[in-house]
N, C-alpha and C positions, 0 to 999 in steps of 0.2 A: 611467073618468074622462076618457075620450078626447072625450065629446061635449058637455062642459060648457061650454066656451068655444068660440069660433069660431077658425079657423086664420086669422089676418091675413097678408097680405102687406104690402111696404112701402107699396104703393099705397092698402089698403084699412084700415090701422092709423090709429088716431087720431093727427093730426097731432104731439102731444107724446111719442109713442112712437117715432116713425119714426128718428130719430137713433140710437137704441140698437138698431134692428134692422138698421141698415149696417155695424156695427162687424165683423162677422166676414165679409162678403162674400156670405153666405148667411143664411137666416133658419131656425134652428131650430125643430122644431115647439113646442117648451116656449116658446120665447120669442115666436113667433108667437101663441101663446094668452095669454100674459101681457100681451101688447100690448093685449088688449081693455081692460085697466085698466093705464093708463100708470103709475100710481103704485106698482103691484104689480110690473112689469117694473122700475122704478126701485129698488124696494126689495130685489128679488133680485139686481139687479147689485150694489147697495152691500154687503148681504150678502156676496155672492161675494167681493168685493174685499176683504173685512175678514176673511174665511175665508182668503184666499191669504195672509194676512199672519202667521197663526198659527204656532207653532213646529212644526206637522206638515209632513212632506215633501208634495211633489204627488201621490206614490203613497198616502200615507196619507190625504190629503184625499180622493181618489178612492176608497179603501176606505170611507171614512164615506159619501159621496154615493152610490155605488153599493149599499152595503147600506139605506139610507134608501129609496131609489128600489124597491128589491126590496121591502122590508117595508111599505112604502106602495101597493105594487101601481101604482105611476106609470109608464105605458108611455112617455110622452114625456119624462119625467124620464131613466128608463132608457137611451134611445136617446140623448139628449143627452150624458149622462154616460159612456157606453159609446164614444161618437166621442170626447169628451176624452180618455179612459183610452187610447185607441189612440193618439191623437195625442202623448200624453205617454210613450208607450212600455210601458205597462203590458202584460205578457206576455198574449197572448190567452187562454191558460189559466186565469190569474187572473181575468180579465174574465169569462169563462164562468162559473166558479165562483161569482162575485158575482152574476152575472146570474140565478143558478138558486138562490140561497141557500145555497150548498154551502160546506164547511169550504176553508179554504187551506192549501196546504202550509207555507207561510212563517209559522213560530209567532208571529213579532211580529205580522205583519198580522192573522194568525188571532186573536189576543188582541184587536186593535183591532176586528174585525168582530164578536167575541162581545161586547165590552162595548158598542158601537154597537147590537146588536141587544135587549141587556138595556136599555139606555137608551130606546128607542125602545117596546119591549113594555111596559116598567114605567112608562112614560110619566115618565121622569125620577128615579122612586124605585128605583134600583138599590140591591139589598141591600149592606150594608157588607161581606158575604163576597165578592161579586162585584167590588167595587171594590179590595179587598185585592188579589185575585187578579190583576185588571189591572194594579196597580200593581207587583206582584212582576214580572211579565211583560214590561212596557213601561216602561222606565227613564224615559220622557218622560210618564208618566201624569199628567194633571192640568194640562198646560200647553196644553191646546186653546185656551182662551179667555185666556190671559195675553198681554198686550202686552208687546213688548221695552220695555225702559227707555227708549230714544230716543223711543218714541211716546205714553209715559205724558204725560198733561197735567201741567204744573206747578203747584203749589199755591201 
């Protein structure tokens, strides 16, 4: 997947993508490639911002992102999310296990990893037995996409 898009710098990126590329003080490869399609970059940043507002902790979100990166064989996604995981304080052994698609020692995080794996491999059609197993292991199952009552639109 590395050769599909050019790796932009702030100077070579389309004008409308440049503000998004200056936010971190450096340009991660993932964002440098997304910059080739400014709306893709904007969409990614919007989705990431919404994902940050879910009920999952930052560590749980990283488990989701690294599991998806591994399963999609996305090298630049894996690099970006591994860097973020290190900055968030995720244990190096956990990062290494996620980068290799290996089980996690923490039972709750492993339940999440296994569910995300099933969700991706089954393309959303996770068998009900797997859904129930996840719900039993993780008390917050199913809250990923729920918004807090404060952020719900008024009807």
